LUMZAGU-587560 format. One line per 8 residues: number of its first residue (from 1); their letters; for each residue x, y, z of N, C-alpha, C. Coordinates in pm, whole numbers, plus 32768, in hexadecimal, padded with zeros to 4 digits. Layout:
BEGIN
NUM = a = X/Y/Z/X/Y/Z/X/Y/Z | ... $
! end
This chain:
BEGIN
1 = mgqavqaa = 8053/7F87/8000/8000/8000/8000/8057/807E/8000 | 80C5/807A/804B/811D/80EE/804D/8154/810D/7FC4 | 817C/80A6/7F7B/81B0/80B9/7EF4/8144/80EF/7E97 | 80C9/80BE/7EA6/805B/80ED/7E52/803C/817F/7E6F | 803E/81A5/7EEE/8026/8231/7F13/8094/828A/7EDA | 8111/825F/7EE7/8180/82AF/7EB5/8172/82C5/7E1E | 8150/825C/7DD4/813F/8269/7D43/80CC/82C7/7D21 | 805F/82C0/7D6E/7FEB/8315/7D53/800C/83A7/7D6D $
9 = vegakdce = 8052/83C2/7DDA/8076/844D/7DFB/80D8/8483/7D93 | 8138/8432/7D6A/8198/845E/7D05/8153/847C/7C80 | 80E5/8437/7C64/809C/844D/7BE8/8038/84BE/7BEE | 8021/84F6/7C65/7FC1/8564/7C74/8009/85E9/7C62 | 7FD5/863F/7C0B/8019/86BD/7BEB/8018/8720/7C5F | 7FB8/8712/7CBA/7FAC/8774/7D27/7FE5/8740/7DAA | 802D/86D1/7DA8/8064/8697/7E23/80F9/867B/7E10 | 8140/867D/7E7F/81CF/8660/7E7C/81F6/8611/7EF7 $
17 = iacavdvg = 8246/85AA/7EE5/8276/855B/7F56/82E8/85A6/7F9B | 82D5/85C3/801A/833D/8607/8068/8391/85A4/80B6 | 8357/8530/80D5/839D/84CF/8128/835B/8447/8117 | 83AB/83DE/810F/8376/8355/8108/83BC/8303/8172 | 836E/82C1/81C8/83A5/827C/823C/8377/81EB/823A | 83D6/8190/824A/83B6/8102/8254/83E8/80D0/82DC | 83D4/8050/82F4/83FE/8015/8373/8493/802B/8389 | 84B7/8061/83FC/8541/8076/841F/857B/80FA/83F0 $
25 = ddatglae = 8530/8148/839F/8561/81C8/836F/8553/8235/83DA | 85A0/829F/83C9/8595/8315/841F/8514/835E/83FB | 84BB/8370/845C/8437/83AC/8442/8431/8440/8465 | 84A1/847D/8485/849D/850A/84AE/846C/8565/843E | 8481/853C/83C0/8456/858F/8351/83C0/859E/8345 | 8374/8547/8386/82E1/8552/8380/82AF/85D7/83B6 | 82F6/860E/8418/82CA/868B/8455/82D0/8701/83F5 | 8318/86F2/8384/8325/875E/8323/82BB/8755/82B4 $
33 = cdvivdft = 8268/86ED/82B7/8203/86DA/824F/8185/872A/826C | 8137/8744/8204/80B2/877F/8216/804E/8714/8241 | 8059/86A0/8200/7FFE/8630/821A/8050/85AF/8219 | 8032/8554/8274/806C/84CE/826A/7FFD/846C/8242 | 8024/8407/81F6/7FCA/8399/81D3/8003/831C/8214 | 7FB8/82E1/826F/7FE8/8270/82BD/7FA2/81EF/8296 | 7FED/8194/825B/7FC0/810A/8245/802A/80B1/8285 | 801D/8099/8306/8081/804A/834E/803C/7FD5/8393 $
41 = tpdvvmat = 8052/7FC6/8413/8015/7F59/845F/7FDD/7F91/84E1 | 7F7F/7F48/851E/7F40/7F7B/8599/7FA2/7F95/860B | 8015/7F51/860B/8070/7F61/867D/80CA/7FDB/8672 | 80CD/801E/85FF/8123/8094/85F2/80D6/8113/85D1 | 805B/8108/85A0/8015/817F/856D/7FF9/81E5/85DA | 7FDD/81B9/8654/7FB7/8218/86BC/802A/8277/86DF | 80A4/8242/86E6/8117/8298/8704/812C/82FF/8696 | 8119/82D6/8619/8129/8332/85A9/80BF/839F/85AE $
49 = lkasiaag = 8043/8379/85CA/7FD8/83DB/85D2/7FEF/843E/8644 | 8014/840C/86B7/802B/8465/8729/8094/84CE/870A | 8105/84A3/86D0/8172/84FF/86B0/814A/855F/8641 | 8104/852E/85DA/80E0/8582/8568/807A/85EB/858F | 8014/85C4/85DA/7FAF/8624/8605/7FEE/868F/865C | 8045/8669/86B7/8089/86C9/870E/80DE/872A/86BF | 8112/86FD/864B/8164/8752/85F5/8110/87A7/8596 | 808B/8798/859C/8034/87E7/8546/8026/87B0/84BA $
57 = vhcvvgtt = 8044/8730/84A7/803E/86F1/8423/7FB9/86A9/8412 | 7F73/86C3/83A5/7EF6/867D/8388/7F13/85EA/8367 | 7EB1/8594/8382/7EC9/8504/8375/7E59/84C0/8328 | 7E7F/846F/82C5/7E22/8419/827C/7E4C/8389/8298 | 7DF2/833A/82D3/7E19/82B9/830B/7DC6/8249/82CD | 7E0C/81E9/8291/7DCA/8172/825D/7DE9/80F6/82AF | 7E3C/8106/8315/7E5A/8096/836E/7DDC/806C/83B9 | 7DC6/7FEC/83C7/7D50/7FBC/840D/7D74/7F95/849D $
65 = gfdeerlr = 7D12/7F61/84E5/7D28/7F3B/8570/7CFB/7FA3/85D3 | 7CAC/8006/85A8/7C7D/806E/8603/7BFB/8044/8646 | 7BFE/803D/86CC/7B84/8026/8718/7B5A/80AA/8758 | 7AF1/80A8/87A7/7ABC/8123/87E1/7B22/8167/883C | 7B6F/8119/8887/7BD2/8153/88E0/7C3E/819C/8891 | 7C6D/8161/8826/7CD4/81A2/87D4/7C9E/8221/8793 | 7C24/821B/8761/7BE9/8292/8725/7BD7/8300/878C | 7BB5/82DB/8807/7BA6/8340/8870/7C2B/8385/888C $
73 = rvaqwcea = 7C97/8339/888E/7D1A/8373/88A7/7D43/83D2/8837 | 7D2A/83AB/87BA/7D4A/8402/8749/7CF9/8482/8751 | 7C79/8476/8773/7C24/84ED/877F/7C59/854B/87EB | 7C8C/8514/8858/7CC5/8568/88C2/7D41/85B1/8890 | 7D96/856C/8845/7E0D/85AF/880D/7DE3/8620/87AF | 7D78/860A/8762/7D47/8672/8707/7D0F/86EA/8754 | 7CD0/86D1/87C4/7C9B/873F/8814/7D09/879E/8842 | 7D7F/8768/885A/7DF1/87BA/8884/7E2C/8809/8810 $
81 = mprvgvli = 7E10/87DE/8794/7E40/8822/871C/7DCA/8836/86BE | 7D72/8895/86DC/7CF0/889E/8697/7CF7/88BE/8602 | 7D69/88E9/85D0/7D73/8907/8541/7D9C/888D/84EF | 7DC0/8821/8531/7DF0/87AA/84EB/7D7A/8752/84C3 | 7D7D/8723/8447/7D18/86C6/8418/7D50/8639/8411 | 7D00/85D8/843D/7D27/854C/8439/7CB5/84FC/83FA | 7CD3/84B7/838E/7C73/845E/834E/7CA0/83CE/8362 | 7C4D/837F/83A5/7C66/82F0/83B3/7BF9/82A8/8364 $
89 = apnfgiga = 7C22/8264/82FA/7BC1/8224/82A2/7BD6/818D/82A2 | 7B71/8140/82C4/7B7D/80AE/82BE/7B9B/807C/8231 | 7B70/80CA/81CC/7B88/80A2/8142/7B86/811F/80EB | 7BE7/812B/808F/7BEE/819D/8035/7BB8/817E/7FAA | 7B88/8106/7F93/7B4B/80E5/7F13/7AC2/8125/7F08 | 7AA9/816D/7E9B/7A27/81AF/7E8A/79B8/8146/7E89 | 79D0/80D6/7E45/796C/806B/7E44/7953/8032/7ECD | 79BD/8028/7F1E/79AD/7FF3/7FA6/795C/8052/7FFC $
97 = vlmmqfaa = 7973/80D4/7FED/7926/8136/8039/7893/812D/8014 | 7877/8121/7F92/77EC/8113/7F66/77AF/8091/7F98 | 77FE/8025/7F97/77CD/7FA4/7FCA/77A1/7FB2/805B | 77EF/7FF7/80AC/77CA/8009/8139/774A/805B/8147 | 773F/80C5/80F7/76C8/8119/80FE/764B/80CD/80CF | 765A/8081/8062/75E8/8034/8030/75BE/7FCA/8094 | 761F/7F8C/80D8/75FF/7F25/813B/75B0/7F60/81AE | 75DA/7FD4/81DD/7592/8016/824B/7506/803F/8220 $
105 = laaphfes = 74F7/8067/81A3/7473/808E/816F/7416/8016/8166 | 744C/7FA3/8140/73F9/7F2D/812B/73DC/7EDF/81AB | 7438/7EE5/820B/7432/7E8C/827F/73B0/7E8F/82CE | 7372/7F03/82E4/72F6/7F02/8332/7282/7EBA/82EE | 728F/7E9D/826E/7221/7E62/8224/7228/7DCA/821E | 728F/7D8E/825D/72A1/7CFE/8257/72AD/7CC5/82E4 | 727A/7C4B/82F3/727B/7C09/8375/7309/7BE1/839D | 7359/7BB6/833E/73DF/7B84/835A/7449/7BD4/8311 $
113 = veivelhh = 74BF/7BDE/834F/7530/7C1D/830C/75B2/7BE4/8346 | 760C/7BBD/82EE/7691/7B8F/8317/76F7/7BC4/82B4 | 7775/7BCE/82E0/77E0/7C06/828F/7850/7BA0/8281 | 7881/7B90/8207/78F5/7B3B/81ED/7961/7B93/81AD | 79D6/7B99/81EC/7A45/7BE5/81B0/7AB5/7B85/818F | 7AF4/7B9B/811C/7B5C/7B42/80E8/7BD8/7B94/80C4 | 7C4A/7B6D/80FD/7CC6/7BB6/80E4/7D3B/7B56/80D3 | 7DAB/7B8E/80A7/7E29/7B44/809B/7E58/7B19/8126 $
121 = pdkvdaps = 7EA9/7AAF/812F/7ED0/7A79/81B2/7F3A/7ACA/81FB | 7F6C/7B37/81BF/7FCD/7B8B/8202/7F8B/7BF8/8256 | 7F09/7C01/8251/7EC0/7C66/829F/7EC7/7C40/8332 | 7EE5/7CA4/838A/7EFF/7C84/8416/7E83/7C8B/846F | 7E18/7CCD/8442/7DA3/7CDC/8498/7D2A/7C95/845E | 7CD7/7C61/84B5/7C5A/7C20/848C/7BF1/7C38/84F9 | 7B78/7C5F/84D4/7B50/7C7D/844B/7B8F/7CFF/8418 | 7B81/7D19/8399/7BBA/7D90/835D/7B75/7E0D/8393 $
129 = gtarhtae = 7BB9/7E7E/8386/7B7C/7EFC/83AF/7B00/7F1C/8360 | 7B00/7EF7/82E1/7A8A/7F0E/828E/7A13/7EBD/82C2 | 7A2C/7E3E/82E4/79BF/7DE9/8315/7989/7E1D/839A | 79E3/7E44/83F3/79B7/7E7A/8473/7964/7EF8/8461 | 7994/7F51/8409/794C/7FCE/83F3/78C5/7FB3/83B2 | 78C1/7F54/8353/7843/7F30/8314/77E1/7EFB/837C | 7810/7EA3/83D3/77B9/7E6A/843A/7785/7ED7/8498 | 77DA/7F37/84B8/77AD/7FA5/850F/7743/7FF9/84CB $
137 = lvgraraa = 7755/8018/844A/76F1/8064/8401/766E/8018/83F7 | 7678/7F97/83D7/7601/7F42/83CB/75BB/7F36/8451 | 7609/7F1E/84BD/75CD/7F11/8541/7583/7F8E/856C | 75BF/8002/8553/757E/8080/8578/74FF/8097/8526 | 7505/8077/84A5/7490/808A/844E/741C/8031/847A | 743A/7FB6/84A1/73D1/7F5B/84CD/7399/7F85/8555 | 73F1/7FB0/85AE/73C3/7FDD/8632/736A/8058/8627 | 738C/80B4/85CC/733E/812E/85BB/72B1/8111/858A $
145 = rgvpaapd = 72A1/80A2/8543/721C/807D/8510/71D8/8014/8567 | 7216/7FF1/85D7/71DB/7F91/8632/71D8/7F03/85FE | 7236/7EE0/85A6/723B/7E58/856E/7278/7DFA/85D6 | 7237/7D8B/85F5/726D/7D2D/8659/72E8/7CE5/8626 | 732A/7C9F/8681/73A1/7C52/865D/737E/7BEA/85F3 | 73DD/7BCE/859B/73C7/7B6A/8533/73AE/7AE1/8573 | 7355/7A92/853B/7338/7A0F/8575/73B1/79B2/8567 | 73C7/7961/85CE/7437/7903/85CC/741B/7897/8634 $
153 = atsqelpg = 73FD/7820/8606/73DA/77B2/8660/7453/7760/868A | 74CC/778E/866A/7545/7741/868B/754E/772C/8722 | 7557/76AE/874B/7568/768E/87D8/75E8/763E/87F1 | 7623/760B/8787/76A1/75C1/8792/76FD/75F0/8723 | 777A/7610/8745/77D8/763F/86E0/7867/762F/8710 | 78C1/761F/86B1/794E/762A/86D0/796F/76BD/86E5 | 79CA/76DE/873F/79E9/776B/8759/7A0F/77B4/86D7 | 79CC/7824/86BF/79EA/7876/864B/799E/7851/85CE $
161 = argalvdg = 7952/77E2/85D0/790E/77B5/8557/78A9/781B/8525 | 786D/7866/8581/780A/78C9/8558/7845/7955/854A | 78CA/795E/854E/790B/79DF/8537/7908/7A39/85B0 | 793E/7AB3/859E/793D/7B18/8608/78B7/7B61/8607 | 7892/7B94/8679/7815/7BE0/8685/7837/7C73/8699 | 7813/7CC6/8637/782F/7D55/863C/77AC/7DA0/8631 | 7785/7DE3/869D/7707/7E2E/86A0/7692/7DD7/8673 | 7692/7D58/869E/7625/7CFE/867E/762D/7CBE/85F5 $
169 = vrvhsvra = 7699/7CD8/85AB/76A7/7CA3/8524/771A/7C3E/8522 | 7701/7BC8/84EB/7769/7B62/84E0/77C9/7B86/846F | 784B/7B7E/848D/78B3/7BA0/842B/7912/7B2A/841F | 792A/7AFB/83A5/797E/7A87/838B/79F7/7AB2/8339 | 7A6E/7A83/835D/7AEA/7AA7/8319/7B26/7A2F/82D1 | 7B4E/7A46/8254/7B92/79E2/8203/7C1C/7A1A/81DF | 7C85/79C7/81EB/7D0C/79EF/81C5/7D44/7987/8165 | 7D62/79AE/80EB/7D95/794F/8088/7DEE/7996/8024 $
177 = rglvahqe = 7E5A/7952/7FFD/7EB5/7988/7F99/7E6A/799B/7F15 | 7E86/7A08/7ED2/7E43/7A28/7E55/7DDA/7A93/7E64 | 7DA4/7AA3/7EDF/7D43/7B0C/7EF8/7D8A/7B90/7F12 | 7D43/7BFE/7EFC/7D75/7C83/7F22/7D1B/7CB9/7F8F | 7CA7/7CF0/7F6B/7C48/7D22/7FCE/7BBB/7D16/7F94 | 7B66/7CCA/7FDA/7AE1/7CAC/7FA8/7A80/7CA6/801F | 7A05/7CCD/8005/79A0/7CC4/8070/7915/7CB7/8034 | 78C4/7C64/8075/7838/7C5D/804E/77E0/7C65/80CA $
185 = vilggvge = 7772/7CAB/80BA/770B/7CB6/8121/7693/7C66/80F0 | 766D/7C00/813E/75FF/7BA8/8116/7585/7BCB/816B | 751C/7BF6/812A/749F/7C1B/816E/7433/7BB8/8145 | 73E1/7B8E/81A5/737D/7B28/8188/72F5/7B48/81C3 | 728F/7B2C/8173/7205/7B38/81A0/71B9/7ABD/8171 | 7138/7ABA/8187/70E8/7A47/8161/70EA/7A37/80CA | 7123/79C7/809A/7121/79A8/800C/7184/79F4/7FB6 | 71E0/7A43/7FF2/723E/7A8E/7F9F/72BC/7AB1/7FED $
193 = tltirhds = 7327/7AC7/7FA4/73A2/7AFC/7FDE/73D6/7B6C/7F83 | 7421/7BC5/7FBF/7465/7C2F/7F76/74F7/7C2D/7FA1 | 7553/7C23/7F41/75E1/7C25/7F5F/7620/7CA1/7F21 | 7662/7CEF/7F75/76A9/7D66/7F47/773E/7D48/7F56 | 7788/7D46/7EE6/7813/7D1B/7EEA/786D/7D83/7EA8 | 78E3/7D92/7EE2/794A/7DE7/7EA7/79CC/7D9A/7E9E | 7A14/7DA9/7E2F/7A93/7D66/7E1A/7AFD/7DCA/7DF1 | 7B6E/7DC8/7E36/7BE4/7E12/7E0B/7C49/7DAD/7DD7 $
201 = mdrtsfmp = 7C66/7DB5/7D57/7CC5/7D58/7D1A/7D54/7D8F/7D1B | 7D61/7E10/7D35/7DE5/7E4E/7D36/7DE2/7EC3/7D97 | 7E53/7EDD/7DD8/7E59/7F47/7E3C/7E49/7FD3/7E00 | 7E59/7FDF/7D7E/7E41/8060/7D3F/7DAE/808A/7D4B | 7D56/802B/7D68/7CC7/804B/7D76/7CAD/80A8/7DEB | 7D0A/80AE/7E4A/7CF6/8104/7EBE/7D25/8194/7EA7 | 7D71/81AB/7E3F/7DAD/822F/7E2C/7D49/829C/7E09 | 7CDB/8281/7DC0/7C79/82EA/7DA8/7C37/831D/7E29 $
209 = gvlpglrs = 7C47/82D5/7E97/7C17/8306/7F18/7C86/8347/7F68 | 7D01/8314/7F5B/7D71/834C/7FA6/7D8E/83DB/7F7A | 7D94/83F3/7EF8/7DB8/8478/7EC6/7D54/84E4/7EF0 | 7CD0/84D0/7EE0/7C73/8534/7F14/7C7E/8546/7FAC | 7CA0/84D9/7FF1/7CB1/84E4/8081/7D22/8540/80A7 | 7D96/8531/8068/7E07/8586/808D/7DF3/8615/805C | 7DA7/8627/7FF0/7D8B/86AF/7FC0/7D28/86F9/801A | 7CD0/86AF/805D/7C61/86EE/80A6/7C71/86EC/813E $
217 = vaehpglt = 7CD0/869E/8173/7CD5/8689/8203/7CE8/870B/8250 | 7D31/876A/8219/7D48/87E9/825F/7CC8/883A/826E | 7C65/881E/821A/7BE5/8866/821F/7B85/8829/8285 | 7BAF/87BB/82C4/7B5A/8774/8324/7BA6/8763/83A8 | 7BB2/87CE/83F6/7BFC/87C0/8475/7BB8/875E/84D4 | 7C0A/8720/8529/7BD8/86BB/8584/7BDD/8632/8545 | 7BA2/85D2/858A/7BA3/8547/855B/7B28/8528/8508 | 7B3F/84EF/8492/7AD4/84BE/843C/7AEC/842A/8424 $
225 = vgldayl = 7A85/83D8/8435/7A91/8348/841C/7A3A/8325/83A4 | 7A79/82F4/833B/7A31/82CC/82C4/7A3C/8331/8254 | 7A62/8301/81DE/7A73/8357/816A/79EF/8393/813B | 797F/8353/815D/78FD/8384/8130/78E3/8413/815C | 791F/843F/81CA/790C/84C8/81FA/7949/852F/819A | 79A7/8503/8145/79E9/855C/80E7/79A9/8558/805D | 7954/84F6/8042/7920/84E1/7FBC/7898/8527/7FAA $
! end
């Protein structure tokens, strides 16, 4: 992802790379940037965000693994630097953003909903940030309309067979070589199902979301979660 972002920024006429940092590199140059784009891992992103926000640098973040506690901490750092904008997006693919919005729109109209996300086996977190965010959007949409929990008569199971439970929505993770990033939301009612699926076959699919994010983040001070707020 870092290489894809670097190529996209180099190809954009209105952007310039001031600093590129990989594992083990000196990161002091980040403080001289206008905006940083972070695609790293959950165990290092928080330190980068804390230092960058304190230095007054805007942040566009595609790293996943953010839970409510982590988002609360980032929001607190932003409060101390109110002119800094931080965008944390579970997915920068335009199709993925639309998939999440369509799923939330459809979810209250169906009795059942489950999410299956499929990624390459080098991904360190499960479920994916996209799946978690989708489940949260779907869960909130169903709760707002008073939709009861999806029916499930399972009384015996091997641990994990029914997936993780996120805001009342079952989420299943698949890891297999050959995959990049894929997700489907399966909605079911009496006599019918609706499947909303998004597939990223190449990491360049995320760049049409990354570039508008880094161009616009300074106009959105504070913490923003989800690219949809910019679209």
